N, C-alpha and C positions, 0 to 999 in steps of 0.2 A: 458552910451555912452561917448566915448572919445571926447575931444575937436577936432574940425576939423584940419586936417593937412594943411599946406600951399601947394598950387597946382602951379606947374610950367610946362611950355610947352617946349619941345625940338623944334628946328628949323624944324626937319622932321615932327613933329606933325602939326605945324603951316602950313607948305607947303601942307601936305596931306589934312588938313581941308579946306584950300583955294581952292584946286583942286576939292573938292566936289561941290563947288559952293554954292550960297546963297539958302537956303531952310529953312523955319521956323521950320519944324519938325526935321531936322538935328540939328539945334541950340537947340531945346528943349531936344533932346537926350543927346547932349554933356553937356549941363548945368545940366541936371538931373543926369547923370552919375558922373560928377565931384562932385556934391553935395553929392551923396551917397558914393563914394569911399573916399572922404575926411574925412568922418565920420567912415566908415567901410571899410578900404582898403582890408581886406581879403575877401570882397564880390566877387571879380572876381575870375575866375578859373586860376589856375597856368599853365604856359607853362612848361611842364616836363623838368627837368634838368637845369632850369634857375630860376631867381627871378622875372621874368616877369609875370604879370597877365593880364587878359583881361575880358571885358564885351561885350556882344552882344545885339543888339536891338532885340526886339520882331518883328515878321513879322507883317507888317501893310501896308494897301493900301495907307496910308497917307504919307509914306516915300518911296522915289524912290528905295531904296535898303536897305538891312539889313547892319548894320555897326558893326565893331569890334573896340573897343578902347583898346590899349595896354598901360600899365603903370608899373612902379616900385614904391616902397615906403620904407620909413624907419620910425623911430619914430617921425620925424618932418615934412617930406615932401612927396608929391606925385609928381612924374615926369611923365607927359604924353609923351609917346614915339612915338605913331603912331595911325592913324585911317584909316581903310580900309573898302572897301565894301566887303561883303561876296558873293562870286560867287555861 
């Protein structure tokens, strides 16, 4: 296992996360996803034709909507780009 990469957030990510509102299960997903992708950034699926990757929450009655977290990475850093609800 590689050492975890540093994780940073874009302003768009912070704004989108704030717009989702406070919800403990959303916080759990975000923290869990960050922990996983910081260690294994290739975990997420690629967006064809770009260097962007994404991860999606599992369907759960405990979370108000399924979420998609978009990010890019290099050898040192993960940059969280956006978080959206899956329609």
